[in-house]
C-alpha positions, 0 to 999 in steps of 0.5 A: 532340427528342433533347438534341442538337437545336441549335435551328435552328443549322447543319446541319453541326453537327447532322450531327456531333452526330448521328453522335456520338450514334448512334456511342457510344450514347445517355448517351455522346453527350451526354457527348461533346456536353458536353464538346466531345469525340467518342467514341474511334473504337477504342472507339466502340460497345464495351460495357463499355470506358470512354472513357479506355481504362483497365481496368475493375474491373467484373466483365465478366459481370454487375453489380458486387458490392455485398460490401464485402470485394470490393475489401478492402486488406490492413491491419494495426492498429497501437497507438501505446500504450505498453505498461505493466508490472504493478507486480512483487510485493515477495515475487516469489519465496520463494528471491528476496532481498527488496526493499531499496527504502525506499518499497516496504517502507514501503508494505506493510501491517503484517502483509506488513511483518512477514513481510518482516523476518522473511525479511530476518533470514533472508536476512542470515543467508544471506548474501544481502543485506548487514546494513548495507543491511537496516540503513538500512531498519529504522532509520528511524522509517516502519519503525515506523509505523501497526503494532499493539502485539502485531505490534510487539512481535514485529518488535522480538523479532525484531531483537534476536535477531539483533542478531549480524548487525549491526556493534557501532554498529549492535547499539547503536543498535538495541538502545536508540535505534531507534523500533521498539525504543523503541516496541515492544522492552525499553525501552518494556516497562521503561517500562511496568513502571516506571509500574505499579510501587507508588510514593508514592501511588496508581497510575494507575487504569486505564479501567474499573478502580477503583483500590484503595489499596497494600498495605502489608507486615507490617514496615512495619505492625509498626514503626508499632505499636511507634512508636505505643505508644513515643510513649504510654509517653513520655506516660506517663513509662514506660520500656522496651519495652511489654507484649505481649498476655499482659502480659509483658515484650518486643517487641510481637508482629507482626500476621498478614498477613491483619490489617487495619490499623485507623486509630489517632488521633495523640497529643493535643496 
């Protein structure tokens, strides 16, 4: 039986339910009965018009389109992330002044640091940057860290050749007390020469090299020979100069440069 049957209730209720069912259709009549409302007389039986009276977005000539872009809304994608600027290179342009930031310079690799130093010295000579600012960077002990010896020699030589760009006090420090000069400059070279010079005793041998005794001069050899002969003559009671190899009186001839010095035992006790 129809869903609007009341199962034995009064005829008035059945008549109202039947009229609403026939006027608004099967589905809409059921909705009206369930919510206790009647169909609107102005829209009763009108296809495509909802009971609320509002306009519908459905197409009047057919079913609703399944395309998701049918009811699209204009939108814009916005990101709240901050744009991170790319780190600028230290040598961005050829004519641009070099950076004088100590942290940025100390972070450079040794070859790049050597190029930076030469370019900075050139710009100081061209009055693009101040010599005091460059002095604050190269006078630091960190400027000479992790630099190979040969590359450090080039950098120290470049600074010493351009000492006239700095003041007198700065010149004295850079020429004698700066870490770059002490490690790779003239002071370091003089210290190396002094350590390699022959002295009293054996020189320190290098790795993998057999050390040789220091070479004595011809004058020192001749003086030793004369002293030895003089001691022998005093022991024998002789006086005067010893005879030479030809049996004639006179000083002992100096040995040749190629002669080998033979060890002679000392005087007997």
